[in-house]
TIMAR-701270 format. One record per residue (C-alpha): residue number from 1; residue in three letters; chain; x, y, z. Coordinates in Angstrom, 1 decimal. Each point is the difference from the previous one (the first is absolute). Layout:
<recs>
REC	NUM	ALA	A	X	Y	Z
...
</recs>
This chain:
<recs>
REC	1	UNK	A	-96.9	38.1	5.0
REC	2	UNK	A	2.8	-0.5	2.5
REC	3	UNK	A	3.3	-1.7	-0.9
REC	4	UNK	A	-1.0	-3.0	2.3
REC	5	UNK	A	-3.3	-0.4	-1.9
REC	6	UNK	A	1.7	0.1	-3.3
REC	7	UNK	A	2.6	-2.4	1.0
REC	8	UNK	A	-2.7	-2.5	1.1
REC	9	UNK	A	-1.8	0.5	-3.3
REC	10	UNK	A	3.2	-0.6	-2.0
REC	11	UNK	A	0.9	-3.1	2.0
REC	12	UNK	A	-3.4	-1.7	-0.5
REC	13	UNK	A	-0.5	-2.6	-2.7
REC	14	UNK	A	-2.2	2.5	-1.9
REC	15	UNK	A	2.5	2.8	0.3
REC	16	UNK	A	3.1	-1.8	-1.3
REC	17	UNK	A	1.5	1.1	-3.4
REC	18	UNK	A	-0.9	-1.0	-2.7
REC	19	UNK	A	-3.4	-1.3	1.1
REC	20	UNK	A	-1.5	3.0	1.7
REC	21	UNK	A	-3.0	1.7	-1.5
REC	22	UNK	A	0.8	3.5	1.3
REC	23	UNK	A	2.7	2.6	-0.8
REC	24	UNK	A	2.8	1.4	2.0
REC	25	UNK	A	1.4	3.2	-1.5
REC	26	UNK	A	3.1	2.0	1.0
REC	27	UNK	A	-0.7	3.6	-1.2
REC	28	UNK	A	3.5	1.3	0.8
REC	29	UNK	A	2.5	0.6	-2.7
REC	30	UNK	A	1.6	-3.1	-1.5
REC	31	UNK	A	3.4	0.9	1.4
REC	32	UNK	A	-1.5	0.2	3.5
REC	33	UNK	A	-1.8	-3.3	-0.4
REC	34	UNK	A	3.1	-1.7	-1.4
REC	35	UNK	A	2.0	1.0	3.2
REC	36	UNK	A	-2.6	-1.8	2.1
REC	37	UNK	A	-3.6	-1.0	-0.3
REC	38	UNK	A	-2.7	-2.3	1.3
REC	39	UNK	A	0.5	-3.4	-1.6
REC	40	UNK	A	-1.9	-0.7	-3.2
REC	41	UNK	A	-1.3	3.6	-0.3
REC	42	UNK	A	-0.5	1.4	-3.5
REC	43	UNK	A	1.8	3.3	-0.6
REC	44	UNK	A	-2.4	2.7	-1.2
REC	45	UNK	A	1.5	3.5	0.6
REC	46	UNK	A	-2.6	2.6	0.6
REC	47	UNK	A	1.1	1.8	-3.2
REC	48	UNK	A	-1.1	-3.0	-2.0
REC	49	UNK	A	-3.3	-0.9	1.7
REC	50	UNK	A	-2.2	1.7	-2.7
REC	51	UNK	A	2.1	-1.6	-2.8
REC	52	UNK	A	0.1	-3.6	1.3
REC	53	UNK	A	-2.9	-0.7	2.4
REC	54	UNK	A	-2.5	-1.4	-2.5
REC	55	UNK	A	2.5	-2.5	-1.4
REC	56	UNK	A	1.2	-1.0	3.5
REC	57	UNK	A	-3.4	-0.2	1.6
REC	58	UNK	A	-2.6	-1.1	-2.6
REC	59	UNK	A	-2.4	-0.8	2.8
REC	60	UNK	A	-1.1	3.3	1.5
REC	61	UNK	A	-1.7	-1.7	3.0
REC	62	UNK	A	3.3	-1.7	1.1
REC	63	UNK	A	1.4	0.7	3.4
REC	64	UNK	A	3.2	2.1	-0.4
REC	65	UNK	A	2.3	0.6	2.9
REC	66	UNK	A	2.4	2.9	-0.7
REC	67	UNK	A	2.8	1.6	1.9
REC	68	UNK	A	2.6	2.8	-0.1
REC	69	UNK	A	3.0	0.6	2.2
REC	70	UNK	A	-2.2	1.1	2.9
REC	71	UNK	A	2.7	2.4	1.3
REC	72	UNK	A	2.7	1.0	-2.3
REC	73	UNK	A	3.4	0.6	1.8
REC	74	UNK	A	0.4	3.4	-1.7
REC	75	UNK	A	-3.3	1.1	-1.3
REC	76	UNK	A	-2.1	-1.0	3.1
REC	77	UNK	A	-3.6	-1.3	-0.3
REC	78	UNK	A	-0.6	-1.8	-3.2
REC	79	UNK	A	-3.5	0.6	-1.6
REC	80	UNK	A	0.6	-1.8	-3.3
REC	81	UNK	A	-2.2	-3.0	1.0
REC	82	UNK	A	-2.9	2.4	1.0
REC	83	UNK	A	0.3	1.9	-3.3
REC	84	UNK	A	0.2	-3.3	-1.9
REC	85	UNK	A	-3.1	-1.3	1.7
REC	86	UNK	A	-1.9	3.1	-1.1
REC	87	UNK	A	1.2	-0.6	-3.6
REC	88	UNK	A	-1.1	-3.7	0.2
REC	89	UNK	A	-3.4	0.9	1.3
REC	90	UNK	A	-0.5	2.5	-2.7
REC	91	UNK	A	0.8	-2.8	-2.5
REC	92	UNK	A	-2.7	-2.2	1.5
REC	93	UNK	A	2.0	-2.1	2.5
REC	94	UNK	A	-2.1	0.1	3.2
REC	95	UNK	A	1.8	-2.7	2.1
REC	96	UNK	A	3.4	1.7	0.8
REC	97	UNK	A	1.8	-0.4	3.3
REC	98	UNK	A	3.0	2.0	1.2
REC	99	UNK	A	2.7	-1.6	2.1
REC	100	UNK	A	0.2	1.9	3.2
REC	101	UNK	A	3.5	1.6	0.4
REC	102	UNK	A	1.0	-1.3	-3.4
REC	103	UNK	A	3.3	-1.7	-0.6
REC	104	UNK	A	1.6	1.6	3.1
REC	105	UNK	A	-2.4	-1.6	2.4
REC	106	UNK	A	0.2	-3.3	-1.9
REC	107	UNK	A	3.8	0.1	0.4
REC	108	UNK	A	-0.2	0.9	3.7
REC	109	UNK	A	-2.5	-2.8	0.7
REC	110	UNK	A	2.7	-2.5	-0.8
REC	111	UNK	A	-1.8	-1.4	-3.0
REC	112	UNK	A	1.9	-1.5	-2.9
REC	113	UNK	A	1.2	2.2	-2.8
REC	114	UNK	A	1.4	-0.6	-3.5
REC	115	UNK	A	2.6	2.0	-1.9
REC	116	UNK	A	0.4	0.3	-3.7
REC	117	UNK	A	-2.5	-0.3	-2.8
REC	118	UNK	A	-2.1	-3.0	-1.3
REC	119	UNK	A	1.1	-2.0	3.0
REC	120	UNK	A	-2.6	-2.8	-0.3
REC	121	UNK	A	0.8	-0.6	-3.6
REC	122	UNK	A	3.8	0.0	0.5
REC	123	UNK	A	-0.4	-2.3	3.0
REC	124	UNK	A	-2.0	-2.3	-2.3
REC	125	UNK	A	2.8	0.0	-2.5
REC	126	UNK	A	2.5	-1.1	2.7
REC	127	UNK	A	-2.4	-2.8	1.0
REC	128	UNK	A	-0.3	-1.2	-3.6
REC	129	UNK	A	3.8	0.0	-0.3
REC	130	UNK	A	0.2	-2.6	2.8
REC	131	UNK	A	-3.1	-2.0	-0.6
REC	132	UNK	A	0.6	-0.4	-3.8
REC	133	UNK	A	3.7	-0.2	0.3
REC	134	UNK	A	0.5	2.6	-2.7
REC	135	UNK	A	3.5	-0.3	-1.4
REC	136	UNK	A	2.2	3.1	-0.4
REC	137	UNK	A	3.6	0.8	-0.8
REC	138	UNK	A	2.4	2.6	1.4
REC	139	UNK	A	1.1	3.1	-2.0
REC	140	UNK	A	3.5	-1.5	0.0
REC	141	UNK	A	-1.3	-3.2	-1.7
REC	142	UNK	A	-1.8	2.0	-2.6
REC	143	UNK	A	3.0	2.1	-0.7
REC	144	UNK	A	2.1	-3.1	-0.7
REC	145	UNK	A	-2.8	-1.4	-2.2
REC	146	UNK	A	-0.1	3.2	-2.0
REC	147	UNK	A	3.8	-0.3	-0.6
REC	148	UNK	A	-0.2	-3.7	-1.0
REC	149	UNK	A	-1.3	0.8	-3.5
REC	150	UNK	A	-3.3	-1.8	0.5
REC	151	UNK	A	-2.0	2.6	1.9
REC	152	UNK	A	-3.5	-0.6	1.3
REC	153	UNK	A	-3.1	1.8	-1.1
REC	154	UNK	A	-0.4	2.8	2.5
REC	155	UNK	A	-3.6	0.9	0.6
REC	156	UNK	A	-0.8	3.2	2.0
REC	157	UNK	A	-3.5	-0.4	1.4
REC	158	UNK	A	-0.3	3.6	1.4
REC	159	UNK	A	-2.1	2.6	-1.8
REC	160	UNK	A	1.4	1.3	-3.2
REC	161	UNK	A	0.5	3.4	1.6
REC	162	UNK	A	2.3	-1.5	2.7
REC	163	UNK	A	1.8	-2.1	-2.6
REC	164	UNK	A	0.6	3.0	-2.3
REC	165	UNK	A	1.5	1.9	3.0
REC	166	UNK	A	2.6	-2.7	0.6
REC	167	UNK	A	0.4	-3.7	-0.7
REC	168	UNK	A	2.6	-2.7	-0.2
REC	169	UNK	A	2.1	0.0	-3.2
REC	170	UNK	A	-1.7	-2.2	-2.6
REC	171	UNK	A	-3.3	-0.2	1.9
REC	172	UNK	A	-3.4	0.1	-1.8
REC	173	UNK	A	-3.2	1.5	1.5
REC	174	UNK	A	-2.6	-2.6	0.7
REC	175	UNK	A	-2.3	1.5	2.7
REC	176	UNK	A	-1.3	-2.5	2.5
REC	177	UNK	A	-2.3	-2.7	-1.6
REC	178	UNK	A	0.6	1.5	-3.4
REC	179	UNK	A	3.0	-2.3	-0.1
REC	180	UNK	A	-2.1	-3.2	0.1
REC	181	UNK	A	-0.7	-0.6	-3.7
REC	182	UNK	A	3.7	0.6	-0.9
REC	183	UNK	A	1.3	-2.7	2.4
REC	184	UNK	A	0.2	-3.0	-2.5
REC	185	UNK	A	1.9	2.1	-2.6
REC	186	UNK	A	2.4	1.5	2.6
REC	187	UNK	A	0.7	-3.4	1.6
REC	188	UNK	A	0.7	-1.5	-3.4
REC	189	UNK	A	2.5	2.6	-1.0
REC	190	UNK	A	1.9	0.7	3.3
REC	191	UNK	A	1.9	-2.1	2.5
REC	192	UNK	A	-2.4	1.3	2.7
REC	193	UNK	A	-2.5	2.8	0.5
REC	194	UNK	A	1.1	2.6	2.6
REC	195	UNK	A	-2.8	2.0	1.5
REC	196	UNK	A	0.6	3.2	1.9
REC	197	UNK	A	-1.9	2.9	1.6
REC	198	UNK	A	1.3	2.9	2.2
REC	199	UNK	A	0.3	-2.1	3.1
REC	200	UNK	A	-1.8	-3.3	0.8
REC	201	UNK	A	-3.8	-0.3	-0.1
REC	202	UNK	A	-0.8	0.3	-3.7
REC	203	UNK	A	2.9	-2.2	-1.1
REC	204	UNK	A	-0.9	-2.6	2.6
REC	205	UNK	A	-3.6	-0.1	-1.2
REC	206	UNK	A	1.0	0.1	-3.7
REC	207	UNK	A	2.6	-2.8	0.4
REC	208	UNK	A	-2.5	-2.2	2.0
REC	209	UNK	A	-2.6	0.7	-2.7
REC	210	UNK	A	2.4	-0.9	-2.9
REC	211	UNK	A	0.8	-3.3	1.8
REC	212	UNK	A	-3.6	-0.8	0.5
REC	213	UNK	A	-0.6	0.6	-3.7
REC	214	UNK	A	2.7	-2.6	-0.9
REC	215	UNK	A	3.1	2.2	-0.4
REC	216	UNK	A	2.5	-2.0	2.1
REC	217	UNK	A	2.8	2.2	-1.2
REC	218	UNK	A	-1.4	3.1	1.8
REC	219	UNK	A	2.1	1.5	2.8
REC	220	UNK	A	-0.3	3.2	1.9
REC	221	UNK	A	2.7	2.6	0.5
REC	222	UNK	A	0.5	0.2	3.8
REC	223	UNK	A	-0.8	3.5	1.1
REC	224	UNK	A	-0.6	1.3	-3.5
REC	225	UNK	A	1.6	3.1	-1.5
REC	226	UNK	A	0.8	1.2	3.5
REC	227	UNK	A	1.9	-3.2	0.8
REC	228	UNK	A	1.8	0.4	-3.3
REC	229	UNK	A	1.1	3.5	0.8
REC	230	UNK	A	0.9	-0.9	3.6
REC	231	UNK	A	2.3	-2.6	-1.5
REC	232	UNK	A	1.8	2.7	-1.9
REC	233	UNK	A	-1.5	-0.6	-3.4
REC	234	UNK	A	-1.4	2.7	-2.3
REC	235	UNK	A	-3.5	0.6	-1.3
REC	236	UNK	A	-0.9	1.9	-3.2
REC	237	UNK	A	-2.8	2.0	-1.5
REC	238	UNK	A	1.1	-0.8	-3.6
REC	239	UNK	A	-1.1	-2.6	-2.5
REC	240	UNK	A	-3.6	-0.3	1.3
REC	241	UNK	A	-1.8	-3.0	-1.4
REC	242	UNK	A	-3.6	-0.9	0.9
REC	243	UNK	A	-2.1	-3.1	-0.8
REC	244	UNK	A	-3.8	0.3	-0.2
REC	245	UNK	A	-2.2	-2.8	1.4
REC	246	UNK	A	-0.6	-2.9	-2.4
REC	247	UNK	A	-2.6	-2.7	-0.1
REC	248	UNK	A	1.3	-3.5	0.6
REC	249	UNK	A	-2.6	-2.8	0.1
REC	250	UNK	A	2.2	-2.3	2.1
REC	251	UNK	A	0.8	2.7	2.5
REC	252	UNK	A	-3.6	1.1	0.1
REC	253	UNK	A	-1.2	-3.5	0.8
REC	254	UNK	A	2.4	-0.3	2.8
REC	255	UNK	A	-0.9	3.4	1.4
REC	256	UNK	A	-3.8	-0.8	-0.2
REC	257	UNK	A	0.6	-3.3	1.9
REC	258	UNK	A	1.9	1.8	2.7
REC	259	UNK	A	-2.8	2.6	0.4
REC	260	UNK	A	-2.7	-2.6	0.0
REC	261	UNK	A	1.7	-2.1	2.7
REC	262	UNK	A	0.6	3.1	2.1
REC	263	UNK	A	-3.7	0.9	-0.1
REC	264	UNK	A	0.1	2.9	-2.4
REC	265	UNK	A	-3.5	0.5	-1.4
REC	266	UNK	A	-1.1	0.8	-3.5
REC	267	UNK	A	-2.3	2.9	-0.9
REC	268	UNK	A	-1.4	0.7	-3.5
REC	269	UNK	A	-0.3	3.5	-1.5
REC	270	UNK	A	-3.8	-0.1	0.7
REC	271	UNK	A	0.4	-1.0	3.6
REC	272	UNK	A	2.7	2.6	0.6
REC	273	UNK	A	-2.3	2.7	-1.6
REC	274	UNK	A	-2.7	-1.0	2.5
REC	275	UNK	A	2.3	0.2	2.9
REC	276	UNK	A	1.2	3.4	-1.0
REC	277	UNK	A	-3.5	1.3	-0.3
REC	278	UNK	A	-0.8	-1.2	3.5
REC	279	UNK	A	0.1	2.1	3.2
REC	280	UNK	A	3.4	-1.4	1.0
REC	281	UNK	A	2.3	-0.6	-3.0
REC	282	UNK	A	3.1	-2.2	0.3
REC	283	UNK	A	3.6	1.1	-0.4
REC	284	UNK	A	0.9	-0.5	-3.6
REC	285	UNK	A	3.8	-0.1	-0.6
REC	286	UNK	A	1.2	0.2	-3.6
REC	287	UNK	A	3.4	-1.7	-0.4
REC	288	UNK	A	0.6	1.0	-3.6
REC	289	UNK	A	2.7	2.4	-1.1
REC	290	UNK	A	-0.7	3.7	0.7
REC	291	UNK	A	-0.4	0.8	-3.7
REC	292	UNK	A	-2.6	-2.7	-0.4
REC	293	UNK	A	-1.8	1.4	3.0
REC	294	UNK	A	0.0	3.5	-1.2
REC	295	UNK	A	-1.3	-1.0	-3.4
REC	296	UNK	A	-3.1	-1.7	1.6
REC	297	UNK	A	-0.9	-1.5	3.3
REC	298	UNK	A	-3.0	-1.0	2.2
REC	299	UNK	A	-1.4	3.2	1.7
REC	300	UNK	A	1.2	0.2	3.6
REC	301	UNK	A	2.8	-2.6	-0.5
REC	302	UNK	A	3.4	0.7	1.5
REC	303	UNK	A	3.2	-0.4	-2.1
REC	304	UNK	A	2.6	-2.2	1.5
REC	305	UNK	A	2.2	-1.3	-2.8
REC	306	UNK	A	1.8	-3.4	0.2
REC	307	UNK	A	0.5	-1.3	3.5
REC	308	UNK	A	0.1	3.2	1.9
REC	309	UNK	A	-3.3	-0.8	1.8
REC	310	UNK	A	1.7	-2.8	2.0
REC	311	UNK	A	2.6	2.3	1.4
REC	312	UNK	A	-2.5	2.8	0.8
REC	313	UNK	A	-3.3	-1.6	0.8
REC	314	UNK	A	-0.4	1.9	3.2
REC	315	UNK	A	0.3	3.3	-2.0
REC	316	UNK	A	-3.1	-0.9	-2.0
REC	317	UNK	A	-2.2	-2.6	1.8
REC	318	UNK	A	-0.7	2.2	3.0
REC	319	UNK	A	-3.0	-2.3	0.9
REC	320	UNK	A	1.8	-3.4	-0.4
REC	321	UNK	A	-3.0	-2.2	0.1
REC	322	UNK	A	-1.8	2.0	-2.7
REC	323	UNK	A	-0.5	-1.9	-3.3
REC	324	UNK	A	2.9	0.4	-2.4
REC	325	UNK	A	-0.2	-0.5	-3.8
REC	326	UNK	A	3.1	-0.2	-2.1
REC	327	UNK	A	0.2	1.0	-3.7
REC	328	UNK	A	2.7	-0.9	-2.5
REC	329	UNK	A	0.5	-0.2	-3.8
REC	330	UNK	A	0.0	-3.8	-0.2
REC	331	UNK	A	3.7	-0.4	0.9
REC	332	UNK	A	-0.5	-1.7	3.4
REC	333	UNK	A	0.5	3.1	2.3
REC	334	UNK	A	-3.4	-0.3	1.6
REC	335	UNK	A	0.2	-3.7	0.8
REC	336	UNK	A	3.5	0.4	1.4
REC	337	UNK	A	-0.7	3.0	2.1
REC	338	UNK	A	-3.2	-1.7	1.2
REC	339	UNK	A	2.0	-3.1	1.0
REC	340	UNK	A	2.4	2.2	2.2
REC	341	UNK	A	-2.8	2.0	1.5
REC	342	UNK	A	-1.7	-3.2	1.1
REC	343	UNK	A	3.3	-1.2	1.4
REC	344	UNK	A	0.3	3.2	1.9
REC	345	UNK	A	-3.4	-0.6	1.6
REC	346	UNK	A	-2.4	2.2	-1.9
REC	347	UNK	A	-3.4	-1.7	0.3
REC	348	UNK	A	-1.9	1.3	-3.1
REC	349	UNK	A	2.1	0.1	-3.3
REC	350	UNK	A	-1.2	-0.6	-3.5
REC	351	UNK	A	1.2	0.7	-3.6
REC	352	UNK	A	-1.9	1.2	-3.0
REC	353	UNK	A	-0.4	-2.7	-2.6
REC	354	UNK	A	1.0	-0.3	-2.6
REC	355	UNK	A	1.8	3.3	0.5
REC	356	UNK	A	-0.5	3.7	-0.9
REC	357	UNK	A	-1.1	-1.0	-3.5
REC	358	UNK	A	-3.2	-1.4	1.4
REC	359	UNK	A	-0.8	3.4	1.5
REC	360	UNK	A	0.9	1.8	-3.2
REC	361	UNK	A	-2.2	-2.3	-2.1
REC	362	UNK	A	-3.0	0.3	2.3
REC	363	UNK	A	-0.5	3.6	-1.0
REC	364	UNK	A	0.4	1.1	3.6
REC	365	UNK	A	1.2	3.5	0.9
REC	366	UNK	A	3.7	0.6	-0.5
REC	367	UNK	A	2.0	2.7	1.8
REC	368	UNK	A	3.3	1.5	-1.2
REC	369	UNK	A	2.9	1.9	1.7
REC	370	UNK	A	2.0	-0.6	3.2
REC	371	UNK	A	-2.4	0.2	3.0
REC	372	UNK	A	-3.6	-0.1	1.0
REC	373	UNK	A	-1.8	3.1	1.1
REC	374	UNK	A	0.9	1.5	3.3
REC	375	UNK	A	-2.5	0.0	2.9
REC	376	UNK	A	-1.8	3.3	-0.7
REC	377	UNK	A	0.3	3.2	-1.9
REC	378	UNK	A	0.8	3.3	1.6
REC	379	UNK	A	-2.7	2.6	-0.6
REC	380	UNK	A	1.0	3.4	-1.3
REC	381	UNK	A	0.5	2.5	2.8
REC	382	UNK	A	0.3	3.7	-0.6
REC	383	UNK	A	2.4	0.1	3.0
REC	384	UNK	A	2.5	-2.1	-2.0
REC	385	UNK	A	1.9	1.7	-2.8
REC	386	UNK	A	2.1	-1.6	-2.8
REC	387	UNK	A	2.9	2.3	-0.9
REC	388	UNK	A	2.0	-0.4	-3.2
REC	389	UNK	A	3.7	0.0	0.7
REC	390	UNK	A	0.5	2.6	-2.8
REC	391	UNK	A	-2.0	2.4	2.2
REC	392	UNK	A	2.4	-0.4	3.0
REC	393	UNK	A	3.1	2.0	0.3
REC	394	UNK	A	2.7	-1.9	1.9
REC	395	UNK	A	1.5	3.2	1.3
REC	396	UNK	A	-3.2	1.2	1.7
REC	397	UNK	A	-2.0	-3.2	0.6
REC	398	UNK	A	0.6	0.0	3.8
REC	399	UNK	A	-1.5	3.4	0.4
REC	400	UNK	A	-3.5	-1.5	-0.5
REC	401	UNK	A	0.4	-3.8	0.6
REC	402	UNK	A	1.4	-2.5	2.4
REC	403	UNK	A	1.0	-2.9	-2.2
REC	404	UNK	A	-0.8	-3.5	1.2
REC	405	UNK	A	1.4	-2.9	-2.0
REC	406	UNK	A	-2.1	-3.0	0.7
REC	407	UNK	A	1.8	-2.6	-2.2
REC	408	UNK	A	2.2	-2.8	1.3
REC	409	UNK	A	3.5	0.6	1.4
REC	410	UNK	A	1.5	-1.5	-3.1
REC	411	UNK	A	-1.8	2.4	-2.3
REC	412	UNK	A	0.7	3.0	2.3
REC	413	UNK	A	3.7	-0.8	0.3
REC	414	UNK	A	0.3	-0.4	-3.8
REC	415	UNK	A	-1.4	3.5	-0.8
REC	416	UNK	A	-2.1	2.6	1.8
REC	417	UNK	A	-0.6	3.7	0.2
REC	418	UNK	A	2.6	1.7	2.1
REC	419	UNK	A	-1.4	0.9	3.4
REC	420	UNK	A	-2.9	-2.5	-0.2
REC	421	UNK	A	-0.9	-2.0	3.1
REC	422	UNK	A	-0.2	-3.8	-0.4
REC	423	UNK	A	-3.3	-1.1	1.5
REC	424	UNK	A	-1.1	-3.4	-1.2
REC	425	UNK	A	-3.8	-0.1	-0.3
REC	426	UNK	A	-0.5	-2.5	2.8
REC	427	UNK	A	1.3	2.6	2.4
REC	428	UNK	A	-1.3	3.1	-1.7
REC	429	UNK	A	-2.2	1.3	2.8
REC	430	UNK	A	2.8	-0.4	2.5
REC	431	UNK	A	2.4	1.9	-2.4
REC	432	UNK	A	-2.4	2.9	-0.4
REC	433	UNK	A	-0.4	0.3	3.8
REC	434	UNK	A	3.8	0.1	0.4
REC	435	UNK	A	0.7	2.7	-2.5
REC	436	UNK	A	0.3	3.5	1.5
REC	437	UNK	A	-1.7	2.9	-1.7
REC	438	UNK	A	-1.1	-2.0	-3.0
REC	439	UNK	A	-1.1	1.9	-3.1
REC	440	UNK	A	-2.6	-1.6	-2.3
REC	441	UNK	A	1.2	-3.6	-0.6
REC	442	UNK	A	1.2	-0.9	-3.5
REC	443	UNK	A	0.2	-3.7	-0.4
REC	444	UNK	A	2.4	-1.9	-2.3
REC	445	UNK	A	-1.3	-3.5	-0.6
REC	446	UNK	A	0.6	-3.0	-2.3
REC	447	UNK	A	-3.3	0.6	-1.8
REC	448	UNK	A	-3.1	2.0	0.1
REC	449	UNK	A	-1.9	-2.6	2.1
REC	450	UNK	A	2.6	0.0	2.7
REC	451	UNK	A	0.0	3.8	0.0
REC	452	UNK	A	-3.7	0.3	0.4
REC	453	UNK	A	-0.1	-2.6	2.7
REC	454	UNK	A	2.7	1.9	1.9
REC	455	UNK	A	-1.9	3.2	-0.5
REC	456	UNK	A	-3.2	-1.5	1.4
REC	457	UNK	A	2.0	-1.2	3.1
REC	458	UNK	A	1.2	3.5	0.7
REC	459	UNK	A	-3.4	1.6	-0.6
REC	460	UNK	A	-1.5	-2.5	2.4
REC	461	UNK	A	2.2	1.2	2.8
REC	462	UNK	A	-0.9	3.6	-0.5
REC	463	UNK	A	2.3	1.5	-2.6
REC	464	UNK	A	-2.1	2.3	-2.1
REC	465	UNK	A	1.5	-0.6	-3.5
REC	466	UNK	A	2.7	-2.1	-1.6
REC	467	UNK	A	1.7	0.1	-3.3
REC	468	UNK	A	2.0	-2.7	-1.9
REC	469	UNK	A	2.5	0.1	-2.9
REC	470	UNK	A	-1.4	-1.4	-3.2
REC	471	UNK	A	1.9	-3.1	-1.0
REC	472	UNK	A	2.1	0.2	3.1
REC	473	UNK	A	3.8	0.1	-0.4
REC	474	UNK	A	-0.3	-1.1	-3.7
REC	475	UNK	A	-2.0	3.2	-0.7
REC	476	UNK	A	2.4	2.0	2.1
REC	477	UNK	A	3.1	-1.2	-1.8
REC	478	UNK	A	-1.6	0.1	-3.4
REC	479	UNK	A	-0.2	3.8	0.4
REC	480	UNK	A	3.7	0.1	0.6
REC	481	UNK	A	-0.4	0.8	3.7
REC	482	UNK	A	2.9	-1.1	2.2
REC	483	UNK	A	-0.1	-3.1	2.2
REC	484	UNK	A	2.3	-1.2	2.7
REC	485	UNK	A	0.9	-3.2	1.8
REC	486	UNK	A	0.2	-0.6	3.7
REC	487	UNK	A	0.5	-2.8	2.6
REC	488	UNK	A	-3.1	-0.5	2.2
REC	489	UNK	A	1.2	-3.0	2.0
REC	490	UNK	A	0.0	2.2	3.2
REC	491	UNK	A	-3.7	0.9	-0.5
REC	492	UNK	A	-2.4	-1.5	2.6
REC	493	UNK	A	-2.1	-1.2	-3.0
REC	494	UNK	A	2.8	-2.2	-1.2
REC	495	UNK	A	0.2	-2.9	-0.9
REC	496	UNK	A	-3.2	-0.1	-2.1
REC	497	UNK	A	1.2	-2.5	-2.6
REC	498	UNK	A	1.7	-3.4	0.0
REC	499	UNK	A	3.2	0.2	-2.1
REC	500	UNK	A	1.2	-3.4	-1.5
REC	501	UNK	A	3.0	-1.3	1.9
REC	502	UNK	A	2.1	-0.3	-3.2
REC	503	UNK	A	-0.2	3.8	-0.4
REC	504	UNK	A	1.7	0.5	3.4
REC	505	UNK	A	3.3	-1.9	-0.3
REC	506	UNK	A	1.5	-3.3	0.9
REC	507	UNK	A	-0.6	0.3	3.8
REC	508	UNK	A	-3.7	0.5	-0.5
REC	509	UNK	A	-0.1	-2.9	-2.4
REC	510	UNK	A	1.6	-2.3	2.6
REC	511	UNK	A	-2.4	1.2	2.7
REC	512	UNK	A	-3.0	-0.6	-2.3
REC	513	UNK	A	1.1	-3.6	-0.8
REC	514	UNK	A	0.6	-0.7	3.7
REC	515	UNK	A	-3.5	1.3	0.8
REC	516	UNK	A	-1.6	-2.1	-2.6
REC	517	UNK	A	1.8	-3.2	0.9
REC	518	UNK	A	-1.0	0.5	3.7
REC	519	UNK	A	-3.7	-0.2	-1.0
REC	520	UNK	A	0.2	-3.8	-0.5
</recs>
């Protein structure tokens, strides 16, 4: 498909996000896509295709348009889209189209581009800010309120992991819509309820939600924890306090009313079981806490605790018009998320009624753990050898092996075998071609699956045999073998990840806030 054809397809009524019934996938690394991508594309790095494709594209007959860089400024011709199509076809996806010339030709054609991540969701948040007149206060105002002796209830609606890393002094963790049932109690005990996230989107949506649920004392912190730090205030990682979702009949009734008026459907456990047994199952997003999800969930469902789905919908609903079913624990999360998805424009959204308890009581199958199964299993191959780290001598290892570390830059920089080459799995074939006088490749991967997938890639391009370190760097270091750190920011494979702006200093925080505000 040419860039001109894709642009026409995207600009048609049937191609506009979030109403299109086909997928647009960017198979470059997330860091590359973050720097510039085709608007509304879902980021699916080649290294994650096998792990995520079934959850992203539940309909294997769907038309998927995929693209890579086309021509990398340093590495030359990019073949990641072609390799990704081979993987997709092996997984049963027969309707896959590659964008000719990739992102480079899209850019040179003069077509529109987006920068950043989750752009459509963050733009939606800015629209809600204006349309709903969501109130907020400046960090300076909050600072004065905290000094007054009558501080507000500070509710941090990010994930608990983000909150635990750093938060406002005195804040409590109430991820996303998990806050809903606590609102009446918080409003009764505090002069006002202050809601914050890292920047803007999640606090805008959470504050607007609180107001719609009757909490007139809800205010958002303008620009979140980043705005707080830009204003010269300190954050802390101490005194972590979290509140679990609670059932409140008044709040639930208001949430159900919002959902019904927005057109969020209702699906029983029996109806959902029938849909999941069909040829084209719906997306099932489970909004409960991660511990609840791990302990028991609907097979094939995707864990998105609290309100994270509204900020990252494009990461998960790669076919936007595909049916979506939301699952919660009876504490309003599904109704509220459904309301906002319908506001965003998603055409087919339902919630499981009464909640997950209906599925549990029905006797239907329950899965446990973190994720669904990956796309396919790697068959044993005698050309691939697993080597225990204890059998490797750090002083002589390079006499028999060329070490390729196929993990992310963050993992490699943190600790790697001295002398190893960083070669992220998406670029592995290119890395092998560029290595002079390569001995037998020895792969270091995050886990055995990634190691075997990487080995299969190398064998497919003609390398006769490949080995990998059992348990990767964990196995290596567990034997007492030395590890080193190194900066890879000058590598042609960098950047592969998107680092949060708050990890990169005040200037990056300011730049991020300016970018998000400009989306309105």
